[in-house]
Predicted model as a PDB file, atoms N, CA, C, CB and O in Angstrom, pLDDT in the B-factor column:
MODEL        1                                                                  
ATOM      1  N   MET A   1     -16.732   5.353   1.695  1.00 45.00           N  
ATOM      2  CA  MET A   1     -15.489   5.717   0.929  1.00 45.00           C  
ATOM      3  C   MET A   1     -15.912   6.179  -0.372  1.00 45.00           C  
ATOM      4  CB  MET A   1     -14.484   4.543   0.773  1.00 45.00           C  
ATOM      5  O   MET A   1     -16.907   5.683  -0.900  1.00 45.00           O  
ATOM      6  N   LYS A   2     -15.231   7.098  -0.938  1.00 52.00           N  
ATOM      7  CA  LYS A   2     -15.413   7.580  -2.430  1.00 52.00           C  
ATOM      8  C   LYS A   2     -14.455   6.773  -3.195  1.00 52.00           C  
ATOM      9  CB  LYS A   2     -15.116   9.204  -2.680  1.00 52.00           C  
ATOM     10  O   LYS A   2     -13.602   6.113  -2.601  1.00 52.00           O  
ATOM     11  N   ASP A   3     -14.548   6.783  -4.584  1.00 57.00           N  
ATOM     12  CA  ASP A   3     -13.606   6.118  -5.412  1.00 57.00           C  
ATOM     13  C   ASP A   3     -12.094   6.495  -4.974  1.00 57.00           C  
ATOM     14  CB  ASP A   3     -13.900   6.507  -6.913  1.00 57.00           C  
ATOM     15  O   ASP A   3     -11.727   7.565  -4.488  1.00 57.00           O  
ATOM     16  N   ALA A   4     -11.254   5.281  -5.283  1.00 62.00           N  
ATOM     17  CA  ALA A   4      -9.948   5.443  -5.003  1.00 62.00           C  
ATOM     18  C   ALA A   4      -9.024   5.916  -6.182  1.00 62.00           C  
ATOM     19  CB  ALA A   4      -9.517   4.232  -4.480  1.00 62.00           C  
ATOM     20  O   ALA A   4      -9.388   5.771  -7.349  1.00 62.00           O  
ATOM     21  N   ILE A   5      -8.033   6.385  -5.909  1.00 73.00           N  
ATOM     22  CA  ILE A   5      -7.003   6.808  -7.012  1.00 73.00           C  
ATOM     23  C   ILE A   5      -6.061   5.499  -6.807  1.00 73.00           C  
ATOM     24  CB  ILE A   5      -6.136   8.485  -6.732  1.00 73.00           C  
ATOM     25  O   ILE A   5      -5.748   5.064  -5.699  1.00 73.00           O  
ATOM     26  N   GLY A   6      -5.693   4.986  -7.947  1.00 79.00           N  
ATOM     27  CA  GLY A   6      -4.904   3.815  -8.048  1.00 79.00           C  
ATOM     28  C   GLY A   6      -3.778   3.924  -9.025  1.00 79.00           C  
ATOM     29  O   GLY A   6      -3.845   4.663 -10.007  1.00 79.00           O  
ATOM     30  N   HIS A   7      -2.692   3.142  -8.731  1.00 80.00           N  
ATOM     31  CA  HIS A   7      -1.413   3.016  -9.394  1.00 80.00           C  
ATOM     32  C   HIS A   7      -0.693   1.798  -9.098  1.00 80.00           C  
ATOM     33  CB  HIS A   7      -0.585   4.101  -9.076  1.00 80.00           C  
ATOM     34  O   HIS A   7      -0.818   1.193  -8.033  1.00 80.00           O  
ATOM     35  N   ASP A   8       0.072   1.437 -10.059  1.00 85.00           N  
ATOM     36  CA  ASP A   8       0.877   0.268  -9.896  1.00 85.00           C  
ATOM     37  C   ASP A   8       2.170   0.592  -9.083  1.00 85.00           C  
ATOM     38  CB  ASP A   8       1.221  -0.312 -11.277  1.00 85.00           C  
ATOM     39  O   ASP A   8       2.634   1.728  -9.187  1.00 85.00           O  
ATOM     40  N   ARG A   9       2.804  -0.353  -8.257  1.00 84.00           N  
ATOM     41  CA  ARG A   9       4.010  -0.134  -7.660  1.00 84.00           C  
ATOM     42  C   ARG A   9       4.883  -1.372  -7.960  1.00 84.00           C  
ATOM     43  CB  ARG A   9       3.830   0.145  -6.179  1.00 84.00           C  
ATOM     44  O   ARG A   9       4.456  -2.526  -7.931  1.00 84.00           O  
ATOM     45  N   ARG A  10       6.221  -0.990  -8.268  1.00 84.00           N  
ATOM     46  CA  ARG A  10       7.168  -2.004  -8.826  1.00 84.00           C  
ATOM     47  C   ARG A  10       8.352  -1.608  -7.867  1.00 84.00           C  
ATOM     48  CB  ARG A  10       7.504  -1.880 -10.579  1.00 84.00           C  
ATOM     49  O   ARG A  10       9.181  -0.778  -8.239  1.00 84.00           O  
ATOM     50  N   GLY A  11       8.427  -2.217  -6.609  1.00 80.00           N  
ATOM     51  CA  GLY A  11       9.594  -1.908  -5.734  1.00 80.00           C  
ATOM     52  C   GLY A  11      10.625  -3.108  -6.052  1.00 80.00           C  
ATOM     53  O   GLY A  11      10.444  -3.914  -6.964  1.00 80.00           O  
ATOM     54  N   THR A  12      11.658  -3.117  -5.235  1.00 80.00           N  
ATOM     55  CA  THR A  12      12.865  -4.034  -5.371  1.00 80.00           C  
ATOM     56  C   THR A  12      12.279  -5.315  -4.719  1.00 80.00           C  
ATOM     57  CB  THR A  12      14.317  -3.451  -4.588  1.00 80.00           C  
ATOM     58  O   THR A  12      12.669  -6.393  -5.167  1.00 80.00           O  
ATOM     59  N   ALA A  13      11.369  -5.299  -3.691  1.00 82.00           N  
ATOM     60  CA  ALA A  13      10.939  -6.581  -2.892  1.00 82.00           C  
ATOM     61  C   ALA A  13       9.415  -6.794  -3.343  1.00 82.00           C  
ATOM     62  CB  ALA A  13      11.083  -6.372  -1.108  1.00 82.00           C  
ATOM     63  O   ALA A  13       9.072  -7.968  -3.482  1.00 82.00           O  
ATOM     64  N   TRP A  14       8.569  -5.913  -3.560  1.00 85.00           N  
ATOM     65  CA  TRP A  14       7.204  -6.069  -3.781  1.00 85.00           C  
ATOM     66  C   TRP A  14       6.674  -5.239  -4.987  1.00 85.00           C  
ATOM     67  CB  TRP A  14       6.498  -5.716  -2.546  1.00 85.00           C  
ATOM     68  O   TRP A  14       7.090  -4.133  -5.334  1.00 85.00           O  
ATOM     69  N   GLN A  15       5.710  -5.948  -5.546  1.00 88.00           N  
ATOM     70  CA  GLN A  15       5.058  -5.164  -6.698  1.00 88.00           C  
ATOM     71  C   GLN A  15       3.393  -5.389  -6.495  1.00 88.00           C  
ATOM     72  CB  GLN A  15       5.645  -5.792  -8.308  1.00 88.00           C  
ATOM     73  O   GLN A  15       2.935  -6.292  -5.794  1.00 88.00           O  
ATOM     74  N   GLY A  16       2.644  -4.491  -7.169  1.00 89.00           N  
ATOM     75  CA  GLY A  16       1.180  -4.731  -6.934  1.00 89.00           C  
ATOM     76  C   GLY A  16       0.375  -3.261  -7.148  1.00 89.00           C  
ATOM     77  O   GLY A  16       0.833  -2.261  -7.701  1.00 89.00           O  
ATOM     78  N   ARG A  17      -0.714  -3.399  -6.657  1.00 89.00           N  
ATOM     79  CA  ARG A  17      -1.613  -2.290  -6.943  1.00 89.00           C  
ATOM     80  C   ARG A  17      -1.746  -1.577  -5.667  1.00 89.00           C  
ATOM     81  CB  ARG A  17      -2.994  -2.734  -7.508  1.00 89.00           C  
ATOM     82  O   ARG A  17      -1.937  -2.204  -4.625  1.00 89.00           O  
ATOM     83  N   ILE A  18      -1.656  -0.324  -5.697  1.00 88.00           N  
ATOM     84  CA  ILE A  18      -1.889   0.761  -4.582  1.00 88.00           C  
ATOM     85  C   ILE A  18      -3.073   1.467  -4.934  1.00 88.00           C  
ATOM     86  CB  ILE A  18      -0.698   1.812  -4.411  1.00 88.00           C  
ATOM     87  O   ILE A  18      -3.267   1.982  -6.035  1.00 88.00           O  
ATOM     88  N   HIS A  19      -3.961   1.480  -3.846  1.00 87.00           N  
ATOM     89  CA  HIS A  19      -5.232   2.392  -3.831  1.00 87.00           C  
ATOM     90  C   HIS A  19      -5.217   3.497  -2.767  1.00 87.00           C  
ATOM     91  CB  HIS A  19      -6.518   1.525  -3.572  1.00 87.00           C  
ATOM     92  O   HIS A  19      -4.921   3.280  -1.593  1.00 87.00           O  
ATOM     93  N   ILE A  20      -5.530   4.600  -3.220  1.00 83.00           N  
ATOM     94  CA  ILE A  20      -5.628   5.671  -2.104  1.00 83.00           C  
ATOM     95  C   ILE A  20      -6.846   6.109  -1.934  1.00 83.00           C  
ATOM     96  CB  ILE A  20      -4.848   6.825  -2.298  1.00 83.00           C  
ATOM     97  O   ILE A  20      -7.342   6.689  -2.900  1.00 83.00           O  
ATOM     98  N   TRP A  21      -7.629   5.972  -0.751  1.00 81.00           N  
ATOM     99  CA  TRP A  21      -9.007   6.490  -0.604  1.00 81.00           C  
ATOM    100  C   TRP A  21      -8.908   7.937   0.115  1.00 81.00           C  
ATOM    101  CB  TRP A  21      -9.936   5.415   0.282  1.00 81.00           C  
ATOM    102  O   TRP A  21      -8.489   8.070   1.264  1.00 81.00           O  
ATOM    103  N   ASN A  22      -9.298   8.888  -0.612  1.00 75.00           N  
ATOM    104  CA  ASN A  22      -9.001  10.207   0.009  1.00 75.00           C  
ATOM    105  C   ASN A  22     -10.326  10.700   0.777  1.00 75.00           C  
ATOM    106  CB  ASN A  22      -8.528  11.303  -1.158  1.00 75.00           C  
ATOM    107  O   ASN A  22     -10.273  11.804   1.319  1.00 75.00           O  
ATOM    108  N   ASP A  23     -11.427  10.002   0.851  1.00 68.00           N  
ATOM    109  CA  ASP A  23     -12.523  10.526   1.541  1.00 68.00           C  
ATOM    110  C   ASP A  23     -13.134   9.384   2.350  1.00 68.00           C  
ATOM    111  CB  ASP A  23     -13.521  11.170   0.579  1.00 68.00           C  
ATOM    112  O   ASP A  23     -14.207   8.866   2.040  1.00 68.00           O  
ATOM    113  N   CYS A  24     -12.395   9.016   3.409  1.00 63.00           N  
ATOM    114  CA  CYS A  24     -12.783   7.899   4.318  1.00 63.00           C  
ATOM    115  C   CYS A  24     -13.826   8.288   5.269  1.00 63.00           C  
ATOM    116  CB  CYS A  24     -11.615   7.392   5.086  1.00 63.00           C  
ATOM    117  O   CYS A  24     -13.741   9.376   5.839  1.00 63.00           O  
ATOM    118  N   ALA A  25     -14.913   7.400   5.511  1.00 63.00           N  
ATOM    119  CA  ALA A  25     -15.818   7.710   6.518  1.00 63.00           C  
ATOM    120  C   ALA A  25     -15.341   7.875   7.922  1.00 63.00           C  
ATOM    121  CB  ALA A  25     -16.748   6.775   6.503  1.00 63.00           C  
ATOM    122  O   ALA A  25     -14.644   6.972   8.386  1.00 63.00           O  
ATOM    123  N   GLY A  26     -15.614   8.869   8.627  1.00 62.00           N  
ATOM    124  CA  GLY A  26     -15.289   9.021   9.954  1.00 62.00           C  
ATOM    125  C   GLY A  26     -13.892   9.628  10.134  1.00 62.00           C  
ATOM    126  O   GLY A  26     -13.332   9.552  11.228  1.00 62.00           O  
ATOM    127  N   GLY A  27     -13.368  10.179   9.171  1.00 61.00           N  
ATOM    128  CA  GLY A  27     -12.021  10.804   9.241  1.00 61.00           C  
ATOM    129  C   GLY A  27     -11.676  11.449   7.973  1.00 61.00           C  
ATOM    130  O   GLY A  27     -12.136  11.227   6.853  1.00 61.00           O  
ATOM    131  N   LYS A  28     -10.713  12.355   8.379  1.00 64.00           N  
ATOM    132  CA  LYS A  28     -10.153  13.213   7.026  1.00 64.00           C  
ATOM    133  C   LYS A  28      -8.849  12.629   6.559  1.00 64.00           C  
ATOM    134  CB  LYS A  28      -9.844  14.892   7.354  1.00 64.00           C  
ATOM    135  O   LYS A  28      -8.408  13.048   5.489  1.00 64.00           O  
ATOM    136  N   ARG A  29      -8.205  11.758   7.189  1.00 68.00           N  
ATOM    137  CA  ARG A  29      -6.940  11.154   6.596  1.00 68.00           C  
ATOM    138  C   ARG A  29      -7.410  10.293   5.533  1.00 68.00           C  
ATOM    139  CB  ARG A  29      -6.045  10.331   7.635  1.00 68.00           C  
ATOM    140  O   ARG A  29      -8.527   9.775   5.528  1.00 68.00           O  
ATOM    141  N   PRO A  30      -6.401  10.128   4.493  1.00 76.00           N  
ATOM    142  CA  PRO A  30      -6.611   9.194   3.445  1.00 76.00           C  
ATOM    143  C   PRO A  30      -5.975   7.853   4.000  1.00 76.00           C  
ATOM    144  CB  PRO A  30      -5.952   9.709   2.040  1.00 76.00           C  
ATOM    145  O   PRO A  30      -5.111   7.813   4.877  1.00 76.00           O  
ATOM    146  N   ALA A  31      -6.492   6.843   3.403  1.00 83.00           N  
ATOM    147  CA  ALA A  31      -6.366   5.479   3.808  1.00 83.00           C  
ATOM    148  C   ALA A  31      -5.520   4.958   2.380  1.00 83.00           C  
ATOM    149  CB  ALA A  31      -8.010   4.683   4.175  1.00 83.00           C  
ATOM    150  O   ALA A  31      -5.874   5.357   1.271  1.00 83.00           O  
ATOM    151  N   THR A  32      -4.477   4.111   2.552  1.00 87.00           N  
ATOM    152  CA  THR A  32      -3.681   3.626   1.361  1.00 87.00           C  
ATOM    153  C   THR A  32      -3.817   2.131   1.518  1.00 87.00           C  
ATOM    154  CB  THR A  32      -2.074   4.137   1.331  1.00 87.00           C  
ATOM    155  O   THR A  32      -3.562   1.610   2.604  1.00 87.00           O  
ATOM    156  N   GLU A  33      -4.214   1.411   0.460  1.00 89.00           N  
ATOM    157  CA  GLU A  33      -4.298  -0.014   0.564  1.00 89.00           C  
ATOM    158  C   GLU A  33      -3.313  -0.587  -0.582  1.00 89.00           C  
ATOM    159  CB  GLU A  33      -5.865  -0.517   0.396  1.00 89.00           C  
ATOM    160  O   GLU A  33      -3.330  -0.151  -1.733  1.00 89.00           O  
ATOM    161  N   ALA A  34      -2.542  -1.505  -0.183  1.00 90.00           N  
ATOM    162  CA  ALA A  34      -1.732  -2.090  -1.134  1.00 90.00           C  
ATOM    163  C   ALA A  34      -1.883  -3.827  -1.061  1.00 90.00           C  
ATOM    164  CB  ALA A  34      -0.202  -1.532  -0.841  1.00 90.00           C  
ATOM    165  O   ALA A  34      -1.817  -4.455  -0.005  1.00 90.00           O  
ATOM    166  N   ALA A  35      -2.094  -4.431  -2.384  1.00 89.00           N  
ATOM    167  CA  ALA A  35      -2.196  -5.706  -2.586  1.00 89.00           C  
ATOM    168  C   ALA A  35      -0.969  -6.105  -3.317  1.00 89.00           C  
ATOM    169  CB  ALA A  35      -3.415  -6.027  -3.242  1.00 89.00           C  
ATOM    170  O   ALA A  35      -0.920  -5.929  -4.534  1.00 89.00           O  
ATOM    171  N   LEU A  36       0.084  -6.658  -2.634  1.00 88.00           N  
ATOM    172  CA  LEU A  36       1.353  -6.844  -3.066  1.00 88.00           C  
ATOM    173  C   LEU A  36       1.736  -8.455  -3.364  1.00 88.00           C  
ATOM    174  CB  LEU A  36       2.240  -6.203  -2.001  1.00 88.00           C  
ATOM    175  O   LEU A  36       1.196  -9.354  -2.719  1.00 88.00           O  
ATOM    176  N   SER A  37       2.541  -8.666  -4.214  1.00 88.00           N  
ATOM    177  CA  SER A  37       3.244  -9.995  -4.400  1.00 88.00           C  
ATOM    178  C   SER A  37       4.727  -9.862  -4.591  1.00 88.00           C  
ATOM    179  CB  SER A  37       2.679 -10.740  -5.605  1.00 88.00           C  
ATOM    180  O   SER A  37       5.095  -8.791  -5.072  1.00 88.00           O  
ATOM    181  N   PRO A  38       5.662 -10.769  -4.298  1.00 86.00           N  
ATOM    182  CA  PRO A  38       7.076 -10.606  -4.417  1.00 86.00           C  
ATOM    183  C   PRO A  38       7.413 -10.108  -5.905  1.00 86.00           C  
ATOM    184  CB  PRO A  38       7.803 -11.985  -4.058  1.00 86.00           C  
ATOM    185  O   PRO A  38       6.778 -10.523  -6.875  1.00 86.00           O  
ATOM    186  N   ALA A  39       8.459  -9.190  -6.007  1.00 84.00           N  
ATOM    187  CA  ALA A  39       8.719  -8.845  -7.130  1.00 84.00           C  
ATOM    188  C   ALA A  39       9.423  -9.670  -8.074  1.00 84.00           C  
ATOM    189  CB  ALA A  39       9.217  -7.885  -6.991  1.00 84.00           C  
ATOM    190  O   ALA A  39       9.521  -9.394  -9.270  1.00 84.00           O  
ATOM    191  N   GLY A  40       9.964 -10.797  -7.459  1.00 81.00           N  
ATOM    192  CA  GLY A  40      10.551 -11.765  -8.204  1.00 81.00           C  
ATOM    193  C   GLY A  40       9.776 -12.767  -9.099  1.00 81.00           C  
ATOM    194  O   GLY A  40      10.266 -13.719  -9.707  1.00 81.00           O  
ATOM    195  N   GLY A  41       8.505 -12.388  -9.069  1.00 74.00           N  
ATOM    196  CA  GLY A  41       7.613 -13.148 -10.001  1.00 74.00           C  
ATOM    197  C   GLY A  41       6.920 -14.304  -9.351  1.00 74.00           C  
ATOM    198  O   GLY A  41       6.053 -14.937  -9.954  1.00 74.00           O  
ATOM    199  N   GLN A  42       7.280 -14.577  -8.165  1.00 74.00           N  
ATOM    200  CA  GLN A  42       6.504 -15.708  -7.457  1.00 74.00           C  
ATOM    201  C   GLN A  42       5.140 -15.146  -7.014  1.00 74.00           C  
ATOM    202  CB  GLN A  42       7.324 -16.291  -6.142  1.00 74.00           C  
ATOM    203  O   GLN A  42       5.063 -13.949  -6.738  1.00 74.00           O  
ATOM    204  N   ASN A  43       4.036 -15.963  -6.929  1.00 69.00           N  
ATOM    205  CA  ASN A  43       2.864 -15.491  -6.496  1.00 69.00           C  
ATOM    206  C   ASN A  43       2.565 -15.545  -4.887  1.00 69.00           C  
ATOM    207  CB  ASN A  43       1.905 -16.217  -7.238  1.00 69.00           C  
ATOM    208  O   ASN A  43       1.605 -14.974  -4.369  1.00 69.00           O  
ATOM    209  N   GLN A  44       3.426 -16.232  -4.260  1.00 74.00           N  
ATOM    210  CA  GLN A  44       3.460 -16.396  -2.740  1.00 74.00           C  
ATOM    211  C   GLN A  44       4.602 -15.884  -2.131  1.00 74.00           C  
ATOM    212  CB  GLN A  44       3.374 -17.765  -2.325  1.00 74.00           C  
ATOM    213  O   GLN A  44       5.652 -16.043  -2.754  1.00 74.00           O  
ATOM    214  N   PRO A  45       4.651 -15.224  -0.908  1.00 79.00           N  
ATOM    215  CA  PRO A  45       3.282 -14.904  -0.233  1.00 79.00           C  
ATOM    216  C   PRO A  45       2.570 -13.581  -0.891  1.00 79.00           C  
ATOM    217  CB  PRO A  45       3.532 -14.632   1.428  1.00 79.00           C  
ATOM    218  O   PRO A  45       3.243 -12.734  -1.478  1.00 79.00           O  
ATOM    219  N   ARG A  46       1.417 -13.499  -0.769  1.00 85.00           N  
ATOM    220  CA  ARG A  46       0.661 -12.273  -1.126  1.00 85.00           C  
ATOM    221  C   ARG A  46       0.480 -11.501   0.110  1.00 85.00           C  
ATOM    222  CB  ARG A  46      -0.714 -12.577  -1.786  1.00 85.00           C  
ATOM    223  O   ARG A  46       0.217 -12.112   1.146  1.00 85.00           O  
ATOM    224  N   VAL A  47       0.597 -10.181   0.112  1.00 88.00           N  
ATOM    225  CA  VAL A  47       0.509  -9.306   1.338  1.00 88.00           C  
ATOM    226  C   VAL A  47      -0.631  -8.267   1.157  1.00 88.00           C  
ATOM    227  CB  VAL A  47       1.911  -8.546   1.605  1.00 88.00           C  
ATOM    228  O   VAL A  47      -0.760  -7.760   0.043  1.00 88.00           O  
ATOM    229  N   TYR A  48      -1.425  -7.928   2.111  1.00 90.00           N  
ATOM    230  CA  TYR A  48      -2.354  -6.820   2.012  1.00 90.00           C  
ATOM    231  C   TYR A  48      -1.844  -5.861   3.148  1.00 90.00           C  
ATOM    232  CB  TYR A  48      -3.945  -7.295   2.191  1.00 90.00           C  
ATOM    233  O   TYR A  48      -1.610  -6.255   4.290  1.00 90.00           O  
ATOM    234  N   VAL A  49      -1.699  -4.592   2.733  1.00 90.00           N  
ATOM    235  CA  VAL A  49      -1.391  -3.757   3.833  1.00 90.00           C  
ATOM    236  C   VAL A  49      -2.188  -2.471   3.701  1.00 90.00           C  
ATOM    237  CB  VAL A  49       0.102  -3.490   3.911  1.00 90.00           C  
ATOM    238  O   VAL A  49      -2.448  -2.002   2.593  1.00 90.00           O  
ATOM    239  N   GLN A  50      -2.589  -1.884   4.881  1.00 90.00           N  
ATOM    240  CA  GLN A  50      -3.506  -0.775   4.997  1.00 90.00           C  
ATOM    241  C   GLN A  50      -2.724   0.233   5.760  1.00 90.00           C  
ATOM    242  CB  GLN A  50      -4.873  -1.150   5.694  1.00 90.00           C  
ATOM    243  O   GLN A  50      -2.246  -0.072   6.853  1.00 90.00           O  
ATOM    244  N   LEU A  51      -2.564   1.430   5.243  1.00 87.00           N  
ATOM    245  CA  LEU A  51      -1.805   2.539   6.064  1.00 87.00           C  
ATOM    246  C   LEU A  51      -2.693   3.765   6.185  1.00 87.00           C  
ATOM    247  CB  LEU A  51      -0.385   2.984   5.350  1.00 87.00           C  
ATOM    248  O   LEU A  51      -3.329   4.161   5.208  1.00 87.00           O  
ATOM    249  N   ARG A  52      -2.746   4.342   7.301  1.00 84.00           N  
ATOM    250  CA  ARG A  52      -3.168   5.598   7.510  1.00 84.00           C  
ATOM    251  C   ARG A  52      -2.140   6.453   8.124  1.00 84.00           C  
ATOM    252  CB  ARG A  52      -4.307   5.572   8.259  1.00 84.00           C  
ATOM    253  O   ARG A  52      -1.349   6.044   8.973  1.00 84.00           O  
ATOM    254  N   GLN A  53      -2.181   7.759   7.627  1.00 78.00           N  
ATOM    255  CA  GLN A  53      -1.074   8.577   8.207  1.00 78.00           C  
ATOM    256  C   GLN A  53      -1.563   9.850   8.606  1.00 78.00           C  
ATOM    257  CB  GLN A  53       0.059   8.775   7.266  1.00 78.00           C  
ATOM    258  O   GLN A  53      -2.424  10.419   7.935  1.00 78.00           O  
ATOM    259  N   ASP A  54      -1.027  10.409   9.773  1.00 76.00           N  
ATOM    260  CA  ASP A  54      -1.565  11.692  10.333  1.00 76.00           C  
ATOM    261  C   ASP A  54      -0.586  12.684  10.080  1.00 76.00           C  
ATOM    262  CB  ASP A  54      -1.886  11.644  11.830  1.00 76.00           C  
ATOM    263  O   ASP A  54       0.356  12.775  10.866  1.00 76.00           O  
ATOM    264  N   GLY A  55      -0.671  13.508   9.019  1.00 74.00           N  
ATOM    265  CA  GLY A  55       0.044  14.542   8.549  1.00 74.00           C  
ATOM    266  C   GLY A  55       1.431  14.200   8.083  1.00 74.00           C  
ATOM    267  O   GLY A  55       1.859  13.049   8.162  1.00 74.00           O  
ATOM    268  N   GLY A  56       2.066  15.102   7.643  1.00 77.00           N  
ATOM    269  CA  GLY A  56       3.442  14.890   7.161  1.00 77.00           C  
ATOM    270  C   GLY A  56       3.544  14.645   5.705  1.00 77.00           C  
ATOM    271  O   GLY A  56       2.465  14.795   5.132  1.00 77.00           O  
ATOM    272  N   SER A  57       4.549  14.307   4.936  1.00 81.00           N  
ATOM    273  CA  SER A  57       4.673  13.754   3.683  1.00 81.00           C  
ATOM    274  C   SER A  57       4.259  12.434   3.673  1.00 81.00           C  
ATOM    275  CB  SER A  57       5.928  13.850   3.207  1.00 81.00           C  
ATOM    276  O   SER A  57       4.197  11.721   4.675  1.00 81.00           O  
ATOM    277  N   ASP A  58       3.892  12.005   2.207  1.00 80.00           N  
ATOM    278  CA  ASP A  58       3.420  10.583   2.244  1.00 80.00           C  
ATOM    279  C   ASP A  58       4.524   9.632   2.348  1.00 80.00           C  
ATOM    280  CB  ASP A  58       2.620  10.236   1.033  1.00 80.00           C  
ATOM    281  O   ASP A  58       5.490   9.775   1.598  1.00 80.00           O  
ATOM    282  N   ALA A  59       4.485   8.601   3.263  1.00 83.00           N  
ATOM    283  CA  ALA A  59       5.452   7.757   3.561  1.00 83.00           C  
ATOM    284  C   ALA A  59       5.179   6.394   3.034  1.00 83.00           C  
ATOM    285  CB  ALA A  59       5.654   7.764   4.917  1.00 83.00           C  
ATOM    286  O   ALA A  59       5.868   5.462   3.449  1.00 83.00           O  
ATOM    287  N   THR A  60       4.203   6.180   2.125  1.00 84.00           N  
ATOM    288  CA  THR A  60       3.763   4.990   1.722  1.00 84.00           C  
ATOM    289  C   THR A  60       4.874   4.148   1.092  1.00 84.00           C  
ATOM    290  CB  THR A  60       2.672   5.190   0.847  1.00 84.00           C  
ATOM    291  O   THR A  60       5.073   3.033   1.573  1.00 84.00           O  
ATOM    292  N   ASP A  61       5.577   4.547   0.120  1.00 83.00           N  
ATOM    293  CA  ASP A  61       6.707   3.956  -0.377  1.00 83.00           C  
ATOM    294  C   ASP A  61       7.814   3.544   0.563  1.00 83.00           C  
ATOM    295  CB  ASP A  61       7.192   4.783  -1.277  1.00 83.00           C  
ATOM    296  O   ASP A  61       8.376   2.454   0.461  1.00 83.00           O  
ATOM    297  N   ARG A  62       8.068   4.308   1.339  1.00 86.00           N  
ATOM    298  CA  ARG A  62       9.112   4.205   2.391  1.00 86.00           C  
ATOM    299  C   ARG A  62       8.667   2.894   3.358  1.00 86.00           C  
ATOM    300  CB  ARG A  62       9.200   5.716   3.288  1.00 86.00           C  
ATOM    301  O   ARG A  62       9.463   2.002   3.652  1.00 86.00           O  
ATOM    302  N   VAL A  63       7.432   2.927   3.749  1.00 87.00           N  
ATOM    303  CA  VAL A  63       6.903   1.888   4.581  1.00 87.00           C  
ATOM    304  C   VAL A  63       6.923   0.634   3.692  1.00 87.00           C  
ATOM    305  CB  VAL A  63       5.446   2.241   5.136  1.00 87.00           C  
ATOM    306  O   VAL A  63       7.517  -0.348   4.137  1.00 87.00           O  
ATOM    307  N   LEU A  64       6.380   0.565   2.568  1.00 85.00           N  
ATOM    308  CA  LEU A  64       6.244  -0.679   1.818  1.00 85.00           C  
ATOM    309  C   LEU A  64       7.721  -1.229   1.438  1.00 85.00           C  
ATOM    310  CB  LEU A  64       5.333  -0.414   0.484  1.00 85.00           C  
ATOM    311  O   LEU A  64       7.855  -2.441   1.273  1.00 85.00           O  
ATOM    312  N   ASP A  65       8.848  -0.346   1.293  1.00 84.00           N  
ATOM    313  CA  ASP A  65       9.982  -0.859   1.089  1.00 84.00           C  
ATOM    314  C   ASP A  65      10.543  -1.623   2.239  1.00 84.00           C  
ATOM    315  CB  ASP A  65      10.757   0.091   0.688  1.00 84.00           C  
ATOM    316  O   ASP A  65      11.442  -2.441   2.043  1.00 84.00           O  
ATOM    317  N   TRP A  66      10.025  -1.384   3.520  1.00 86.00           N  
ATOM    318  CA  TRP A  66      10.429  -2.148   4.693  1.00 86.00           C  
ATOM    319  C   TRP A  66       9.547  -3.348   4.935  1.00 86.00           C  
ATOM    320  CB  TRP A  66      10.422  -1.273   5.905  1.00 86.00           C  
ATOM    321  O   TRP A  66       9.813  -4.037   5.920  1.00 86.00           O  
ATOM    322  N   VAL A  67       8.555  -3.681   4.185  1.00 83.00           N  
ATOM    323  CA  VAL A  67       7.576  -4.765   4.435  1.00 83.00           C  
ATOM    324  C   VAL A  67       8.467  -6.186   4.315  1.00 83.00           C  
ATOM    325  CB  VAL A  67       6.256  -4.673   3.268  1.00 83.00           C  
ATOM    326  O   VAL A  67       9.002  -6.422   3.231  1.00 83.00           O  
ATOM    327  N   ARG A  68       8.618  -7.079   5.366  1.00 82.00           N  
ATOM    328  CA  ARG A  68       9.059  -8.359   5.248  1.00 82.00           C  
ATOM    329  C   ARG A  68       8.124  -9.351   5.683  1.00 82.00           C  
ATOM    330  CB  ARG A  68      10.208  -8.502   5.897  1.00 82.00           C  
ATOM    331  O   ARG A  68       7.340  -9.097   6.598  1.00 82.00           O  
ATOM    332  N   VAL A  69       8.143 -10.629   5.019  1.00 78.00           N  
ATOM    333  CA  VAL A  69       7.450 -11.560   5.483  1.00 78.00           C  
ATOM    334  C   VAL A  69       8.280 -12.812   6.013  1.00 78.00           C  
ATOM    335  CB  VAL A  69       6.557 -11.850   4.504  1.00 78.00           C  
ATOM    336  O   VAL A  69       9.113 -13.340   5.275  1.00 78.00           O  
ATOM    337  N   THR A  70       8.061 -13.241   7.195  1.00 75.00           N  
ATOM    338  CA  THR A  70       8.893 -14.365   7.667  1.00 75.00           C  
ATOM    339  C   THR A  70       7.936 -15.527   8.049  1.00 75.00           C  
ATOM    340  CB  THR A  70       9.813 -13.927   8.920  1.00 75.00           C  
ATOM    341  O   THR A  70       6.759 -15.312   8.340  1.00 75.00           O  
ATOM    342  N   SER A  71       8.433 -16.645   8.038  1.00 61.00           N  
ATOM    343  CA  SER A  71       7.541 -17.788   8.594  1.00 61.00           C  
ATOM    344  C   SER A  71       8.175 -18.233  10.005  1.00 61.00           C  
ATOM    345  CB  SER A  71       7.487 -19.136   7.494  1.00 61.00           C  
ATOM    346  O   SER A  71       7.651 -19.133  10.662  1.00 61.00           O  
TER     347      SER A  71                                                      
ENDMDL                                                                          
END                                                                             
């Protein structure tokens, strides 16, 4: 993989760093990785999400808005 494009995300439920890898080995689709923590300031739970999308417009924000952690 080549260098990632990174940006911060501040959603209503989650915040953290998003990396988009545009040149992944073995494929032409970008991979998006998100290391997130609750937006309310707590450090737990931390969540790691990796997304790959086959065509269409970027759905990363929409998918991350729906991430829920339950015990």
